[in-house]
C-alpha positions in Angstrom: 114.7 155.7 129.8 114.8 159.1 131.6 113.4 161.8 129.3 115.0 164.6 131.3 112.0 166.7 130.7 112.5 168.6 134.0 116.0 169.7 132.9 114.6 171.1 129.6 112.0 172.9 131.5 114.4 174.4 134.0 116.7 175.5 131.1 113.7 177.1 129.4 112.5 178.7 132.6 116.0 180.3 133.2 116.0 181.8 129.7 112.5 183.0 130.1 113.4 184.8 133.4 116.3 186.6 131.8 114.2 187.7 128.7 111.0 188.6 130.4 110.2 191.8 132.4 109.5 191.5 136.1 106.2 192.9 135.7 105.0 190.2 133.3 106.5 187.4 135.4 104.7 188.8 138.4 101.4 188.7 136.5 102.0 185.1 135.5 102.7 184.2 139.1 99.7 186.0 140.4 97.4 183.9 138.0 99.0 180.7 139.2 98.5 181.8 142.8 94.9 182.7 142.2 94.2 179.4 140.6 95.9 177.4 143.4 93.7 179.2 145.9 90.5 178.6 143.9 88.5 175.4 143.5 89.0 175.5 139.7 90.9 172.9 137.8 91.5 170.5 140.9 90.8 167.5 138.5 89.6 164.0 139.2 91.6 161.8 141.7 92.8 158.3 141.8 90.0 155.9 142.6 87.5 157.9 140.7 85.9 156.7 137.4 87.3 158.4 134.3 84.4 159.9 132.2 84.2 158.4 128.8 84.6 160.5 125.5 84.5 160.3 121.8 86.7 162.9 120.3 88.4 163.5 116.9 92.1 163.0 116.5 94.4 165.0 114.3 93.7 162.7 111.4 89.9 163.2 111.8 89.3 159.7 113.2 87.1 159.3 116.3 88.8 158.2 119.5 86.9 156.6 122.3 88.4 156.3 125.7 86.6 153.1 126.8 87.1 151.4 123.4 90.9 152.0 123.9 90.6 150.6 127.3 89.4 147.3 126.0 93.0 146.7 124.9 94.8 147.9 127.9 95.2 150.9 130.3 95.5 154.4 128.9 97.7 157.2 129.8 95.7 160.4 129.3 97.4 163.7 129.3 95.7 167.2 129.1 97.8 169.9 127.6 97.0 173.6 127.0 97.9 173.7 123.3 100.7 173.7 120.7 101.5 177.3 121.4 102.7 176.3 124.8 106.5 175.4 124.9 106.1 173.4 128.1 103.3 171.4 126.4 105.6 170.7 123.4 108.5 169.5 125.6 106.0 167.2 127.5 104.5 165.8 124.2 107.9 165.1 122.8 109.1 163.5 126.0 106.2 161.0 125.8 107.1 160.3 122.1 110.6 159.3 123.4 109.1 156.4 125.6 106.1 155.7 123.5 107.5 152.2 122.7 108.0 151.4 126.3 104.4 152.6 127.1 103.2 150.3 124.4 105.5 147.4 125.9 103.3 147.8 128.9 100.3 147.1 127.1 99.1 150.7 127.3 97.9 153.5 124.9 98.7 157.2 125.1 96.2 159.9 124.3 96.9 163.7 124.5 93.9 165.9 124.7 93.7 169.8 124.2 91.0 172.4 123.4 92.6 173.0 120.1 90.7 172.6 117.0 91.6 169.5 114.8 93.7 171.5 112.5 95.7 172.9 115.3 96.0 169.4 116.7 97.4 168.2 113.4 99.9 171.0 113.4 101.0 170.1 116.9 101.3 166.4 116.0 103.3 167.1 112.9 105.6 169.6 114.5 106.5 167.3 117.3 106.4 164.1 115.2 103.9 162.4 117.5 102.9 158.8 116.8 100.2 158.6 119.3 96.5 160.0 119.6 96.2 163.8 119.7 92.6 164.6 120.1 90.7 167.9 120.1 88.3 168.8 122.9 86.9 171.9 121.4 85.0 174.0 124.0 86.8 172.0 126.9 83.8 169.8 127.3 85.7 166.6 128.3 88.2 168.7 130.5 85.3 170.1 132.3 84.1 166.6 133.0 87.5 165.9 134.6 87.1 169.2 136.6 90.2 170.7 134.9 88.8 173.9 133.2 89.8 177.4 134.4 89.3 180.9 133.0 92.4 182.9 132.1 92.1 186.3 134.0 91.9 189.4 131.7 95.2 190.8 132.7 96.8 187.5 131.6 94.9 187.3 128.5 96.5 190.9 127.6 100.0 189.4 128.3 99.3 186.4 126.1 97.9 188.8 123.3 101.0 191.0 123.5 103.3 188.0 123.2 101.4 186.8 120.1 99.8 183.8 121.7 96.5 183.5 119.9 94.9 181.0 122.2 91.4 182.0 120.9 92.3 181.2 117.3 94.0 177.9 118.3 90.8 176.8 120.2 88.3 178.2 117.7 86.4 180.2 120.3 86.6 183.4 122.3 86.4 182.0 125.9 90.0 181.9 126.8 89.5 178.9 129.0 92.1 176.2 129.3 92.6 172.9 131.0 95.0 172.5 133.9 97.9 170.4 132.8 97.0 166.9 134.0 98.1 163.4 133.6 96.1 160.1 134.5 96.7 156.3 134.1 93.3 154.8 133.6 92.7 151.1 134.2 90.6 148.8 131.8 87.6 149.1 133.8 87.6 152.9 133.8 89.1 153.5 137.2 91.8 156.2 137.6 94.9 154.6 139.1 97.3 157.6 139.0 96.7 161.3 138.9 99.1 164.3 138.6 97.3 167.7 138.4 99.0 171.0 139.3 97.8 174.6 139.0 101.3 175.7 137.9 101.6 174.8 134.2 105.3 174.4 134.6 104.8 171.5 137.1 103.9 168.3 135.2 104.3 164.6 135.7 107.7 163.4 134.4 106.8 161.0 131.6 109.4 158.6 132.7 107.8 158.4 136.2 104.3 157.9 134.5 106.1 154.8 132.9 107.2 153.6 136.2 103.8 153.8 137.5 102.5 151.7 134.6 105.1 149.2 135.3 103.8 148.8 138.8 100.3 147.9 137.4 101.8 144.8 135.6 103.8 143.6 138.5 
């Protein structure tokens, strides 16, 4: 089933452009360009081993990646937080195809630097029935080489827009993970990766599902 996430993204982007001053749009583009030209947030690649982790989910239970892998492959998606509209669209799109992901013998884990309380809010708001785990301090995201520092000029834009990233994450660092999606095989090998500096450019969940199907053929 096609989730049509890209269409929702494009519709939102058009509304954003009409409602947002050019100066702010230029700062956001500048931050993306700077990240793309740096070595930050490049992420791990297919063929590499995925680092294991033990993280709390929104219900307070510990989720271990390699324990999940004992039952089948894992789709692991890093998102910025519940304050990000693109993240929420992505998370809901995965929920739409969750039964099909499970039908391929796989599990889905969504990970962000939010505190467990914020993760619970994100899970409940989007009615998500999969693991939503908290990587406070971006420790796991750092192991996956996904962490980047928001530039000061963009922090000010976020603050002006009321995006309290620091409160969502429980720290003052204003660091985030690049939006990334991996399919991890049962032996811990990354079979598929999609990592982009532009937070608007993400793997279409239905395409990820097709990659999962290839594993089982």
